[in-house]
C-alpha positions in Angstrom: 0.2 28.4 42.8 3.2 30.0 44.5 5.0 27.5 46.8 5.2 28.9 50.5 8.5 29.9 51.7 7.6 30.0 55.5 7.3 26.2 56.2 9.8 23.6 57.4 11.2 22.8 54.0 13.0 25.7 52.6 12.8 25.6 48.8 16.0 26.5 46.7 14.6 25.4 43.2 10.9 25.2 42.3 8.4 24.2 39.7 5.4 26.2 40.4 1.9 25.6 38.5 2.9 21.9 38.5 -0.9 21.1 38.3 -0.7 22.2 34.5 1.6 19.4 33.9 0.9 16.5 36.5 0.7 13.7 34.0 -2.8 12.1 33.7 -3.9 14.3 36.6 -3.2 17.6 34.7 -5.6 20.4 35.8 -7.3 18.0 38.3 -4.7 17.3 41.2 -3.8 18.8 44.6 0.0 18.7 43.6 0.7 22.2 43.1 4.5 22.4 43.1 7.7 20.5 43.2 10.7 21.8 45.0 14.4 20.9 46.1 15.3 22.5 49.1 16.7 22.1 52.8 14.9 19.2 54.5 12.5 20.1 57.1 13.9 17.2 59.2 17.3 18.7 59.6 18.8 18.9 63.0 20.9 21.8 64.2 23.9 22.6 61.9 22.6 20.2 59.1 21.5 21.2 55.6 20.4 17.9 54.1 18.6 18.4 50.7 15.2 16.9 50.0 12.7 17.0 47.1 9.1 17.8 47.9 5.8 17.6 46.2 3.8 20.5 47.5 0.1 19.3 47.9 -2.7 22.0 48.5 -6.3 21.1 49.8 -7.9 23.9 48.3 -8.0 25.8 51.5 -4.6 25.2 52.9 -1.0 23.5 52.3 -1.7 19.7 53.1 0.4 17.9 55.6 0.3 15.0 53.4 3.0 16.9 51.0 5.8 14.2 50.1 9.2 14.9 51.1 12.2 12.5 50.3 15.9 12.6 50.3 17.1 13.3 46.8 19.0 10.0 46.4 15.6 8.2 47.1 13.7 10.0 44.3 16.7 9.2 41.7 16.5 5.7 42.9 12.7 5.6 42.6 13.2 7.0 39.0 15.6 4.1 38.4 13.0 1.7 39.7 10.5 3.0 37.5 12.8 2.5 34.6 13.0 -1.1 35.6 9.4 -1.4 35.7 8.8 -0.4 32.1 11.5 -2.7 31.2 9.8 -5.6 33.1 6.3 -4.6 31.6 7.9 -4.9 28.1 8.6 -8.4 28.7 12.0 -8.5 30.0 13.3 -9.6 33.4 14.4 -6.7 35.7 18.2 -6.8 35.4 20.6 -5.6 38.4 22.3 -2.3 37.5 25.1 -3.1 40.2 25.5 -5.4 43.2 23.6 -3.1 45.6 20.7 -2.3 43.4 19.0 -5.5 42.9 15.6 -5.3 41.3 13.3 -8.4 41.8 9.7 -9.3 41.1 8.1 -9.2 44.5 6.7 -12.5 45.7 2.9 -11.9 46.0 1.9 -15.6 46.1 -1.0 -16.2 43.5 -1.3 -12.5 42.8 2.2 -11.9 41.3 1.4 -12.6 37.7 -2.0 -10.4 37.8 -0.1 -7.5 39.6 2.4 -7.6 36.7 -0.4 -7.6 34.1 -2.0 -4.6 36.1 1.4 -2.8 36.2 1.8 -3.3 32.4 -1.6 -2.1 31.6 -1.2 1.1 33.8 2.3 1.7 32.2 0.7 1.4 28.8 -2.3 3.7 29.7 0.2 6.3 31.0 2.8 5.9 28.3 2.4 9.3 27.0 2.8 11.1 30.4 5.6 8.7 31.5 7.4 9.3 28.1 7.2 13.1 28.6 8.8 12.9 32.0 11.3 10.7 31.0 12.3 12.7 28.3 12.7 15.7 30.5 14.8 13.5 32.8 16.9 12.2 29.9 17.4 15.9 28.9 18.6 17.2 32.2 20.9 14.3 32.7 22.5 14.8 29.4 23.0 18.4 30.4 24.9 17.3 33.4 28.0 16.6 31.1 
């Protein structure tokens, strides 16, 4: 589906027809596209970039479409890598002094939540691996 160019977020780079590759939701998702562009929340004279997931309800573009600053998207990707490490039996190790990953204290639910995370990561391993492989390739092309 063609990503709109007339809304608040102004796309610069797009992935259209994302519904065809949306992991386990492929061909059954409201996520129709991805973009990097000028953030919709910019004030006068600002051109901050954001990443956006474009969601379509079937009738119109959804107000539930997510938009995040680029660094947060990358930090989430890093956190996902740490989740995979943790579910494989490791402890989340800090990457640097500022990005400290820890197991959240959910009281009695902590261990069952860790088991649930591991099960979901295992169930979606094929899709996560495909996404990580794309990310790894894109990072290697930055050099």
